[in-house]
N, C-alpha and C positions, 0 to 999 in steps of 0.2 A: 518738670517742666517749664521751661523760660519764656514768660509771655513779652512781648516789645512793647506792647502799649495795652493798658486796661482795657477797652473795650474787647480784647483777644479773649483776654481771660473771662470776661463775663458770656461772651459768646458761647468758650469750652465749658463754663457751667451749665447753661442752659441743657447740655447732654447730659447731665448728672440730675439736674431737678425738674426738667421735661418742660421747664416753661415754654409758652410759644406765646410770648407776649404782641406778637402783629399778625395782625386780624385784618383779613380781606375788607376793602372799603366799599366792598359791594357785596357784603353778605346779603341785606334785604333784598335788594332788587332784583340778584342773580339766583338769591337761594345757594350761596358760596359762604361754606361754613370752615373753610382752609383756615389754616392761622401758621404760623413761621418761627423759627426760632431768632432770623437776622432779617435785619430791613430790605437788606440786598434782594434775599430771594423773595419776601413781597413783593418790590418793585418788580422782580420779573416776573411776575404771576400777575401782577396790575399791567401791565403792557400786554399780556396776552387776552386778557379780555377786550383792551379798549382796540387790540388789532382787528376785532371782529365787531366792536361795538363803538369806533370812535366818537361819538355824543355822548357814551355814559357819563354820569356825574357819581360821584362816590356818597356813600350813605355818609350824612353830615353827624349823625349819632354814633357811628362805632369807633370808640376811642382803644388804645392798647390794654390789653390785660394785664393789670398788675397784683400779686399778691404782698399785702403790706403787711402781711404776718411774717414773713421771711424777710431779714433786716437786709440779707443781699441783694433781693431781686425787688425790694423797696427802693435801695440807692437807686440802680439800675434805672427804675422806673421813673423815679424822680428827674433824673439826669436828662431824659429824654426829653420833659417840659419845658 
């Protein structure tokens, strides 16, 4: 399998590792426990919340989940910061 860009490869790896590093930023306010493998899917989800409640502000303490014990996951997590 060929990937033209590295991020496509990392997106594909998440299928196998079950990593879901993108967490809904409204987890505490709305009790939303959804996580996503790709940031674009998280962004679509966030828009769904904001359409219902436009004044909603994201939780400040929600951080991307990173598994620092896995070198591939750790490097992709560090690239996001």
